[in-house]
Structure formats: structure tokens, C-alpha cells
C-alpha positions as CSV (number, residue, x, y, z in Angstrom):
1,X,45.9,94.2,76.8
2,X,43.9,91.0,76.7
3,X,46.1,89.5,79.4
4,X,45.8,92.5,81.6
5,X,42.0,92.7,81.4
6,X,41.8,89.0,82.2
7,X,43.8,89.4,85.3
8,X,41.9,92.5,86.4
9,X,38.6,90.6,86.2
10,X,40.0,87.6,88.1
11,X,41.4,89.8,90.9
12,X,38.0,91.0,91.8
13,X,37.0,87.8,93.6
14,X,37.1,86.8,97.2
15,X,37.8,90.1,99.0
16,X,37.5,90.5,102.8
17,X,38.9,93.0,105.2
18,X,41.3,93.0,108.1
19,X,40.0,92.4,111.7
20,X,40.9,95.4,113.8
21,X,43.2,93.4,116.2
22,X,45.4,91.9,113.4
23,X,47.4,95.1,113.3
24,X,47.8,95.7,117.0
25,X,51.4,94.3,117.0
26,X,54.2,96.8,116.6
27,X,57.1,96.4,114.2
28,X,60.2,94.4,115.3
29,X,62.1,96.0,118.2
30,X,65.4,95.7,116.4
31,X,64.2,98.0,113.7
32,X,63.6,101.8,113.6
33,X,60.4,102.7,115.5
34,X,59.1,104.7,112.6
35,X,59.7,107.7,110.3
36,X,59.0,111.1,111.9
37,X,58.0,114.1,109.9
38,X,56.7,117.4,111.3
39,X,56.2,115.7,114.7
40,X,54.1,112.9,113.2
41,X,55.4,109.3,113.4
42,X,54.6,106.8,110.7
43,X,55.1,103.1,111.5
44,X,54.7,100.2,109.1
45,X,52.8,97.3,110.7
46,X,53.7,93.9,109.3
47,X,53.6,91.3,112.1
48,X,54.4,88.3,109.8
49,X,57.2,88.5,107.3
50,X,57.7,84.8,106.5
51,X,55.0,84.3,104.0
52,X,53.9,81.0,102.6
53,X,52.9,81.1,98.9
54,X,49.7,79.3,97.8
55,X,49.6,76.1,95.9
56,X,50.4,76.3,92.1
57,X,46.7,76.2,91.1
58,X,44.7,79.0,89.4
59,X,42.6,80.8,92.0
60,X,44.5,79.6,95.0
61,X,45.5,82.3,97.6
62,X,47.5,82.5,100.8
63,X,46.3,83.4,104.3
64,X,45.5,87.0,104.9
65,X,48.5,89.2,105.3
66,X,48.2,91.9,108.0
67,X,49.7,95.1,106.7
68,X,49.1,98.7,107.6
69,X,50.4,102.1,108.7
70,X,50.1,103.4,112.2
71,X,50.2,107.2,112.4
72,X,50.9,109.0,115.8
73,X,50.3,112.7,116.3
74,X,53.0,114.2,118.5
75,X,52.0,117.8,117.7
76,X,50.0,120.0,120.0
77,X,46.9,120.1,117.8
78,X,44.5,117.7,116.2
79,X,45.4,116.5,112.7
80,X,43.2,114.9,110.1
81,X,44.6,112.2,107.8
82,X,43.4,110.9,104.4
83,X,43.0,107.1,104.5
84,X,40.9,106.8,101.4
85,X,43.4,106.1,98.6
86,X,46.7,107.3,99.9
87,X,48.7,104.2,100.9
88,X,50.5,101.6,98.9
89,X,53.4,99.2,99.3
90,X,56.7,99.3,97.4
91,X,58.6,96.1,96.8
92,X,62.3,95.4,95.8
93,X,64.2,92.2,95.3
94,X,67.1,91.2,97.5
95,X,69.5,92.7,95.0
96,X,67.7,96.0,94.9
97,X,65.6,95.8,91.7
98,X,62.2,97.6,92.0
99,X,59.2,95.3,91.4
100,X,56.8,97.2,89.1
101,X,53.4,98.0,90.7
102,X,50.3,97.5,88.5
103,X,46.8,98.8,89.1
104,X,43.4,97.3,88.1
105,X,41.4,99.3,85.6
106,X,38.3,98.6,87.8
107,X,37.7,98.9,91.5
108,X,36.9,96.0,93.7
109,X,33.2,94.9,94.2
110,X,33.3,96.7,97.5
111,X,34.3,100.1,96.0
112,X,32.4,102.9,97.6
113,X,32.4,106.7,97.9
114,X,34.5,108.4,100.6
115,X,33.0,108.4,104.1
116,X,34.0,110.5,107.1
117,X,35.6,107.4,108.8
118,X,38.1,107.4,105.9
119,X,39.5,110.7,107.2
120,X,40.2,110.2,110.9
121,X,40.9,113.3,113.1
122,X,43.8,112.3,115.5
123,X,44.1,114.2,118.8
124,X,47.6,115.1,120.1
125,X,49.3,112.0,121.6
126,X,46.9,109.7,119.9
127,X,47.3,107.3,116.9
128,X,45.2,105.9,114.0
129,X,45.9,102.9,111.7
130,X,45.2,102.7,108.0
131,X,44.9,99.0,107.2
132,X,45.4,97.2,103.8
133,X,43.9,94.0,102.7
134,X,46.6,91.8,101.2
135,X,47.4,88.3,100.1
136,X,49.4,86.1,97.7
137,X,47.3,84.9,94.8
138,X,47.5,82.9,91.6
139,X,45.0,84.4,89.1
140,X,45.9,83.1,85.7
141,X,44.6,79.7,84.4
142,X,47.1,79.9,81.5
143,X,50.2,80.7,83.7
144,X,51.6,79.8,87.1
145,X,52.2,83.5,88.0
146,X,52.3,84.5,91.6
147,X,50.8,87.9,92.5
148,X,50.9,90.0,95.7
149,X,47.6,92.0,95.7
150,X,46.1,94.6,98.0
151,X,43.1,96.9,98.6
152,X,42.2,99.7,101.0
153,X,39.0,99.3,103.0
154,X,37.4,101.8,100.7
155,X,37.6,99.2,97.9
156,X,39.6,101.7,95.7
157,X,41.1,100.1,92.6
158,X,43.2,97.1,93.6
159,X,46.9,97.1,93.0
160,X,49.3,94.2,92.7
161,X,52.9,93.0,92.1
162,X,53.0,90.3,89.5
163,X,55.2,87.4,88.5
164,X,56.9,86.9,91.9
165,X,59.2,84.1,92.8
166,X,60.1,82.4,96.1
167,X,63.0,84.2,97.8
168,X,63.8,87.3,99.8
169,X,62.3,90.8,99.2
170,X,62.1,94.1,101.0
171,X,58.8,95.9,101.5
172,X,57.9,99.4,102.6
173,X,54.8,101.6,102.6
174,X,54.3,105.0,100.9
175,X,51.7,107.4,102.3
176,X,51.0,110.5,100.2
177,X,48.2,113.1,100.5
178,X,48.2,116.4,98.6
179,X,44.7,117.5,99.4
180,X,44.2,120.3,102.0
181,X,40.4,119.7,101.9
182,X,38.8,116.2,101.9
183,X,35.4,115.6,100.5
184,X,33.0,113.1,102.0
185,X,30.4,111.8,99.6
186,X,28.4,109.3,101.7
187,X,25.9,109.5,103.2
188,X,26.0,113.2,102.4
189,X,28.5,115.7,101.0
190,X,30.8,117.2,103.6
191,X,34.1,119.1,103.2
192,X,36.7,118.5,105.9
193,X,39.5,121.1,105.9
194,X,40.5,121.2,109.6
195,X,44.3,120.7,109.9
196,X,44.6,118.1,107.1
197,X,48.2,116.7,107.0
198,X,49.7,116.9,103.6
199,X,53.0,115.5,102.3
200,X,54.6,112.1,101.5
201,X,56.6,109.6,103.7
202,X,58.3,106.4,102.9
203,X,58.6,103.9,105.8
204,X,61.8,101.9,106.4
205,X,62.1,98.8,104.3
206,X,61.4,95.5,106.1
207,X,62.7,92.1,105.0
208,X,60.0,89.7,103.6
209,X,60.5,86.0,102.7
210,X,58.3,84.2,100.2
211,X,58.6,80.4,100.6
212,X,57.0,77.2,99.6
213,X,54.8,75.5,102.3
214,X,56.6,73.2,104.6
215,X,55.4,69.7,104.1
216,X,56.0,67.0,106.6
217,X,56.2,63.3,105.9
218,X,54.1,61.6,108.6
219,X,54.8,58.1,107.5
């Protein structure tokens, strides 16, 4: 328990959020274009899949990892989606073992109440993107553990995969919403219950490589 609390406190530092244009790139053309359910298409956006791990020093982190979910409404009516705390990655090793997902006991320092912008209303033929903030991080002074951590823009409690190694993995996103009515708390209380999409989808797994930085001898 002491180890977990220490990690949770360290994971609160240095949080920023994705520029809007970092997720404009679609997934690779040689992969499935997305998962369709009830005339709604869900696409994982992960433009860079060859990821350089940070130096083996406590507190070091990688460059920002652009990761998100694009949702396209192909129905004939507007649909509302819950982007507050409904999206998370799943990670498996190259041989199929599931990497356990952990969650902080506290939210990030940017944690806030739901706002109307967290619940976009998507018109027919239009899309919206839910972005995650993610990076590779070394949080523990006592250990050389490598962590993949992420947050939603809402600052909801951060989650992470711990004790990773260099090598090949597979990553997918899970989107799940069970609420037919969504409550906005800021700046005032509003209930949004107009065609809220409910259900769960898993995107297709995409290959990810974690590798050491390439160092060149310039002598």
C-alpha cells in the first residue's frame, strides 16, 4: 500500500493536454477503418506507434503520445456522447498476456466537474474526437520501473500500466457509457438526455513498439 500511494502522488506532476491538431491523422490505411456499432464508427487515433522510452532516471518522461478516439455518427439523427470518464486503453504483450491497468486513488491536479463540452452532440455525418493525455514515465526513485500513464482532459483519476519493458505490445481503446442522462455540474447544473449513445466498444488492437533511444556516435 505504501508503494502504491507513493506512485500515486508522484504521478500527479507535469500534466498538460493534447493540442487539437495532434489527433488529426487517421489510423494506418492497411488496418481496419474502425469498429461500427449501430451506425456509429469508432476509430482509434494513434499516429506514432514506435515509442522511445525515457532515460532510466526518476521523474523522466517521454514525449507526448497522441492517443484518442474519433467517433463518426452515420445515423440520421444527432447523437450525444459521454467524453468525461468513459475511455481507457487496454494493453497486451506480444504473446497475448494482458497488462494489468491500475488507477490512482486521487485525481490529477486539473480534476474538475463535468462541463457541457465533455458531452458533445454530433450531427449526422459529423465526427467528434475524445483525446487522452499519455506518456511514458519513470516515477519511482527506488526502482527503475517504466509506466505508461494517461488522463482525460477532465482530469479524472489517472490510470497507468506499470513495470513495462522494451519490446512489442498491442494497444486498443475501450469506450463505455451506461448513462442515458448526463449531468453537467459546471458552471451550472444541467441534465442532457437527448439521444445519448449507450454501450461499449473495443477498437481493433494496434501494434506498439517500446524501444531505447537511438544514440549516434558523432566522433
